VOBA-1610 file (N, C-alpha, C; in pm, whole numbers, padded with zeros to 5 digits, always signed):
BEGIN
Met+06658+01333-01440Met+06480+01344-01505Met+06410+01445-01419Asp+06473+01464-01281Asp+06383+01521-01198Asp+06310+01671-01246Ser+06393+01746-01329Ser+06376+01845-01384Ser+06265+01868-01524Asn+06245+01739-01507Asn+06170+01701-01657Asn+06048+01662-01609Arg+06031+01592-01493Arg+05948+01567-01421Arg+05807+01643-01423Gly+05875+01813-01385Gly+05724+01861-01407Gly+05643+01918-01543His+05762+01892-01654His+05693+01885-01762His+05613+01815-01796Thr+05613+01704-01788Thr+05551+01579-01800Thr+05450+01538-01752Cys+05467+01637-01661Cys+05335+01592-01556Cys+05218+01659-01622Ala+05227+01787-01687Ala+05142+01810-01774Ala+05063+01784-01869Ala+05150+01671-01935Ala+05117+01511-02040Ala+05058+01471-01972Ala+05122+01412-01844Ala+05006+01270-01741Ala+04895+01338-01743Thr+04904+01476-01645Thr+04801+01548-01639Thr+04674+01525-01753Ser+04738+01568-01828Ser+04584+01595-01969Ser+04513+01395-02005Leu+04628+01327-01949Leu+04585+01175-02010Leu+04524+01138-01863Arg+04583+01271-01734Arg+04413+01181-01669Arg+04261+01240-01684His+04269+01366-01693His+04147+01441-01729His+04068+01384-01814Tyr+04184+01289-01967Tyr+04092+01229-02118Tyr+03996+01144-01964Ala+04074+01064-01895Ala+04052+00926-01825Ala+03940+00994-01704Arg+03963+01050-01672Arg+03831+01158-01581Arg+03674+01160-01671Ile+03723+01185-01779Ile+03597+01210-01841Ile+03493+01130-01930Leu+03607+00961-01951Leu+03593+00875-01976Leu+03508+00784-01902His+03564+00819-01768His+03514+00659-01645His+03374+00774-01695Arg+03373+00920-01661Arg+03210+00980-01652Arg+03146+00904-01745Arg+03186+00928-01845Arg+03097+00880-01966Arg+03057+00716-01970Val+03169+00638-01923Val+03106+00488-01882Val+02986+00505-01810Arg+03010+00561-01686Arg+02915+00567-01619Arg+02752+00569-01642Gln+02788+00700-01758Gln+02680+00754-01787Gln+02617+00608-01873Ala+02698+00553-01928Ala+02655+00424-02008Ala+02622+00476-02191Glu+02752+00564-02207Glu+02720+00643-02292Glu+02831+00493-02479Pro+02775+00486-02554Pro+02836+00387-02602Pro+02942+00358-02653Gly+03000+00491-02711Gly+03103+00510-02789Gly+03187+00504-02632Ala+03199+00501-02536Ala+03266+00538-02378Ala+03294+00328-02366Leu+03164+00289-02381Leu+03189+00183-02314Leu+03280+00064-02477Arg+03258+00105-02621Arg+03322+00035-02690Arg+03476+00063-02616Ala+03499+00154-02630Ala+03622+00209-02599Ala+03732+00100-02490Met+03624+00118-02363Met+03658-00031-02276Met+03644-00118-02264Arg+03596-00148-02417Arg+03657-00327-02445Arg+03786-00326-02505Arg+03800-00245-02548Arg+03977-00272-02594Arg+04068-00329-02489Leu+04017-00320-02368Leu+04089-00434-02261Leu+04001-00593-02278Arg+04084-00668-02317Arg+04071-00802-02297Arg+03987-00861-02203Glu+03931-00813-02053Glu+03887-00809-01984Glu+03737-00805-01963Phe+03731-00706-02088Phe+03563-00616-02072Phe+03574-00637-02223Ala+03619-00689-02297Ala+03526-00785-02401Ala+03469-00816-02460Ser+03362-00927-02363Ser+03264-00979-02377Ser+03122-00956-02251Val+03176-00861-02156Val+03113-00850-02058Val+02918-00727-02149Asp+02854-00775-02071Asp+02775-00750-02099Asp+02723-00582-02095Ser+02686-00488-02222Ser+02722-00381-02190Ser+02645-00321-02014Ala+02492-00390-02023Ala+02409-00311-01850Ala+02529-00345-01708Gln+02607-00446-01762Gln+02666-00472-01634Gln+02852-00394-01643Leu+02855-00326-01837Leu+03027-00294-01802Leu+03011-00147-01695Pro+02906-00023-01726Pro+02934+00043-01608Pro+02978-00023-01452Ser+02966-00070-01375Ser+02981-00092-01236Ser+03076-00233-01204Leu+03182-00226-01350Leu+03273-00308-01339Leu+03423-00208-01361Ile+03376-00087-01359Ile+03495-00028-01449Ile+03547+00082-01350Lys+03660+00096-01355Lys+03747+00182-01263Lys+03803+00259-01323Arg+03870+00414-01245Arg+03955+00448-01244Arg+04105+00440-01393Gln+04124+00320-01271Gln+04259+00264-01349Gln+04228+00205-01504His+04100+00157-01524His+04022+00112-01636His+04128+00214-01747Cys+04029+00316-01668Cys+04029+00415-01761Cys+04186+00461-01776Leu+04202+00468-01688Leu+04402+00587-01779Leu+04407+00435-01811Thr+04431+00332-01833Thr+04503+00229-01936Thr+04423+00251-02058Val+04310+00264-02057Val+04279+00279-02201Val+04291+00412-02284Ser+04303+00527-02188Ser+04349+00601-02256Ser+04524+00636-02309Ala+04608+00595-02233Ala+04713+00534-02273Ala+04734+00427-02346Val+04670+00327-02390Val+04656+00258-02535Val+04596+00350-02624Ser+04507+00403-02587Ser+04446+00498-02719Ser+04563+00549-02773Leu+04637+00614-02724Leu+04753+00674-02786Leu+04866+00600-02823Gly+04885+00475-02768Gly+04992+00404-02857Gly+05086+00358-02816Phe+05068+00397-02672Phe+05114+00315-02523Phe+05066+00224-02499Gln+05157+00124-02450Gln+05144-00028-02401Gln+05012-00043-02280Ser+05057+00045-02165Ser+04965+00089-02050Ser+04974+00190-01995Trp+04921+00217-01862Trp+04979+00349-01797Trp+05056+00362-01756Ser+05135+00216-01712Ser+05279+00271-01642Ser+05384+00298-01757His+05346+00237-01863His+05456+00279-02029His+05432+00442-02042Ala+05296+00498-02070Ala+05243+00634-02109Ala+05346+00728-01979Leu+05352+00689-01881Leu+05428+00763-01777Leu+05596+00774-01792Ala+05618+00623-01831Ala+05783+00644-01828Ala+05828+00711-01985Val+05736+00646-02089Val+05775+00735-02213Val+05781+00904-02171Leu+05652+00996-02116Leu+05671+01077-02074Leu+05736+01138-02000Ala+05880+01021-01883Ala+05875+01175-01843Ala+06034+01070-01879Gly+06061+01002-02037Gly+06213+00985-02080Gly+06294+00852-02010Glu+06195+00788-01951Glu+06241+00673-01871Glu+06219+00561-01952Ala+06219+00545-02096Ala+06145+00416-02088Ala+06253+00398-02246Glu+06319+00262-02290Glu+06378+00271-02440Glu+06244+00290-02554Asp+06149+00220-02569Asp+06027+00180-02612Asp+05905+00291-02635Phe+05948+00370-02749Phe+05842+00518-02747Phe+05768+00489-02701Gly+05633+00335-02777Gly+05501+00298-02840Gly+05481+00394-02968Thr+05362+00412-03010Thr+05355+00467-03088Thr+05264+00553-03111Leu+05288+00636-03061Leu+05222+00804-03048Leu+05309+00903-03137Leu+05367+00872-03201Leu+05519+00931-03307Leu+05449+00913-03407Tyr+05400+00804-03414Tyr+05326+00753-03556Tyr+05215+00717-03583Pro+05110+00783-03573Pro+04978+00787-03582Pro+04927+00788-03729Ser+04787+00730-03802Ser+04780+00696-03876Ser+04780+00819-03954Thr+04732+00952-03902Thr+04760+01084-03959Thr+04890+01104-04082Cys+05007+00990-04013Cys+05164+01043-04052Cys+05172+00915-04203His+05086+00818-04188His+05164+00689-04282His+05185+00730-04442Gly+05109+00824-04479Gly+05130+00866-04586Gly+05265+00919-04653His+05336+00962-04502His+05446+01087-04532His+05582+00935-04606Met+05682+01064-04660Met+05755+00970-04697Met+05844+01017-04532Asn+05973+00884-04516Asn+06071+00919-04426Asn+06165+00831-04412Ile+06255+00828-04329Ile+06371+00750-04344Ile+06402+00703-04263Trp+06351+00514-04246Trp+06363+00474-04065Trp+06522+00403-04045Ser+06557+00358-03899Ser+06652+00310-03891Ser+06649+00239-03818Ala+06725+00075-03745Ala+06711+00065-03632Ala+06760+00092-03503His+06880+00148-03556His+07006+00179-03488His+07007+00360-03452Tyr+07029+00412-03326Tyr+06996+00552-03298Tyr+07081+00598-03383Asp+07215+00595-03365Asp+07359+00593-03406Asp+07332+00613-03562Glu+07289+00601-03649Glu+07327+00590-03739Glu+07196+00695-03790Ala+07073+00678-03748Ala+06983+00789-03748Ala+07000+00929-03709Arg+07073+00897-03643Arg+07176+01081-03588Arg+07256+01082-03642Ala+07324+01015-03741Ala+07402+01051-03833Ala+07266+01116-04002Ile+07220+01015-04036Ile+07148+01070-04162Ile+07056+01204-04118Arg+07042+01221-04009Arg+06934+01360-03957Arg+07049+01439-04004Ala+07155+01453-03945Ala+07258+01570-03928Ala+07299+01630-04105Glu+07339+01450-04146Glu+07356+01486-04255Glu+07235+01531-04419His+07118+01493-04364His+06996+01547-04452His+06920+01661-04395Gly+06922+01661-04270Gly+06861+01767-04134Gly+06703+01690-04154Gly+06564+01761-04091Gly+06482+01703-04050Gly+06457+01706-03901Tyr+06396+01576-03856Tyr+06384+01558-03703Tyr+06366+01464-03666Leu+06482+01369-03565Leu+06460+01253-03569Leu+06357+01232-03453Leu+06307+01135-03480Leu+06161+01066-03409Leu+06202+00935-03406Ala+06132+00839-03251Ala+06122+00715-03264Ala+05994+00632-03222Tyr+05968+00565-03325Tyr+05862+00446-03280Tyr+05916+00288-03252Arg+05825+00227-03112Arg+05857+00156-03007Arg+06053+00196-03047Arg+06099+00103-03103Arg+06270+00076-03032Arg+06327+00120-03187Gln+06242+00162-03298Gln+06320+00210-03410Gln+06301+00344-03425Phe+06351+00417-03511Phe+06410+00571-03523Phe+06407+00621-03667Leu+06280+00732-03677Leu+06275+00791-03772Leu+06277+00974-03845Ile+06338+00952-03957Ile+06348+01089-03973Ile+06293+01170-04062Val+06208+01283-04000Val+06082+01330-04118Val+06116+01434-04133Asp+05996+01524-04196Asp+06013+01680-04244Asp+05923+01741-04215Gly+05936+01865-04162Gly+05827+01957-04100Gly+05685+01914-04164Ser+05688+01919-04282Ser+05518+01855-04341Ser+05446+01723-04204Tyr+05542+01627-04211Tyr+05480+01505-04108Tyr+05508+01586-03964Ile+05588+01681-03942Ile+05559+01741-03804Ile+05451+01815-03757Asp+05363+01871-03885Asp+05298+01978-03875Asp+05168+01859-03874Ser+05184+01748-03951Ser+05014+01619-03947Ser+05034+01591-03811Leu+05180+01577-03689Leu+05116+01514-03560Leu+05066+01668-03498Gly+05011+01755-03592Gly+04946+01860-03524Gly+05067+02012-03398Leu+05227+01921-03441Leu+05299+02045-03357Leu+05373+02146-03468Asp+05407+02225-03463Asp+05475+02372-03535Asp+05619+02291-03561Pro+05669+02281-03657Pro+05795+02238-03715Pro+05876+02386-03649Asp+05814+02493-03676Asp+05900+02607-03655Asp+05890+02635-03417Asp+05826+02553-03402Asp+05823+02619-03259Asp+06027+02577-03168Pro+06057+02683-03124Pro+06187+02735-03084Pro+06225+02620-03014Asp+06089+02531-02942Asp+06157+02373-02885Asp+06249+02253-02994Trp+06156+02303-03076Trp+06276+02219-03168Trp+06375+02208-03128Ser+06487+02350-03213Ser+06610+02387-03185Ser+06692+02359-03075Ala+06571+02352-02979Ala+06605+02377-02855Ala+06685+02195-02785Met+06623+02145-02892Met+06596+01970-02881Met+06735+01920-02957Ala+06772+02024-03048Ala+06815+01953-03158Ala+06761+01901-03307Arg+06633+01867-03291Arg+06574+01836-03355Arg+06561+01640-03314Asp+06618+01643-03191Asp+06637+01449-03171Asp+06536+01444-03038Trp+06415+01351-03041Trp+06320+01346-02950Trp+06404+01238-02887Val+06506+01136-02953Val+06520+01015-02859Val+06641+01069-02774Arg+06644+01156-02812Arg+06814+01226-02702Arg+06830+01395-02703Pro+06728+01452-02668Pro+06705+01575-02685Pro+06839+01657-02605Ala+06904+01752-02672Ala+06978+01845-02585Ala+06892+01921-02444Asp+06738+01919-02491Asp+06720+01996-02396Asp+06570+01949-02308Leu+06584+01838-02172Leu+06479+01757-02193Leu+06287+01800-02210Gly+06350+01923-02099Gly+06215+02017-02069Gly+06164+02093-02267Ala+06239+02084-02319Ala+06199+02132-02460Ala+06095+01995-02509Arg+06111+01874-02473Arg+06063+01741-02511Arg+05965+01750-02459Ser+05938+01820-02284Ser+05855+01810-02244Ser+05768+01852-02299Arg+05759+01952-02309Arg+05686+02148-02387Arg+05595+02014-02488Leu+05715+01945-02569Leu+05607+01936-02663Leu+05520+01767-02701Tyr+05589+01730-02602Tyr+05518+01631-02561Tyr+05381+01650-02477Glu+05386+01738-02411Glu+05222+01799-02397Glu+05151+01865-02499Lys+05214+01932-02594Lys+05101+01928-02708Lys+05079+01805-02776Leu+05163+01715-02801Leu+05119+01643-02867Leu+05059+01548-02769Val+05047+01571-02673Val+04953+01423-02572Val+04836+01502-02638His+04815+01640-02586His+04723+01744-02681His+04630+01705-02785Asn+04728+01699-02843Asn+04622+01689-02993Asn+04626+01566-03011Ala+04636+01484-02943Ala+04636+01310-02987Ala+04480+01314-02910Leu+04448+01332-02780Leu+04360+01296-02710Leu+04242+01429-02758Val+04244+01529-02861Val+04167+01596-02915Val+04120+01470-03022Arg+04166+01437-03117Arg+04169+01339-03261Arg+04065+01212-03162Val+04143+01148-03067Val+04036+01061-03001Val+03963+01066-02951Thr+03900+01169-02886Thr+03811+01210-02789Thr+03714+01290-02946Leu+03769+01353-03020Leu+03656+01417-03169Leu+03587+01294-03269Ala+03694+01163-03235Ala+03700+01047-03325Ala+03500+00981-03333Pro+03494+00987-03458Pro+03360+00904-03409Pro+03373+00820-03381Asp+03218+00747-03289Asp+03253+00629-03273Asp+03132+00513-03256
//
């Protein structure tokens, strides 16, 4: 998986950059940033005046990862590197809930369904879903991106790990734009 590391670093770099911005906003006591930090249980009831002095960059890394559907910062790094069995929820954001798709608890079954019906095989936590091009478009990705073909349209066990890493980079960027531009 070392050949994959260079590409996953770009997605992780985007998350780190977002965490730096969030940390700066917390230090400036911006209400939206303070509200974001309250996602962490340890800060849920801390007074807003005290919160900026308690927040460290690691906390912001955790919040940036959690805001994209990962369990923690280390989980985000493992998923982006292709080293986790639990993919988190990044591939099934609320913007995609209205789409029709096929779900399976078993990868082999999902792969067979995708082979028979076409589409794209994605993962949600430890489950699998087959989606169409409209769903991919709702993720903010191009369903005609050549990286999908390079991956054999299989996010879980892609034929080309580098292709998935490039798509992860785009997906993370798009998700961070949504999180950053979301109303406070």
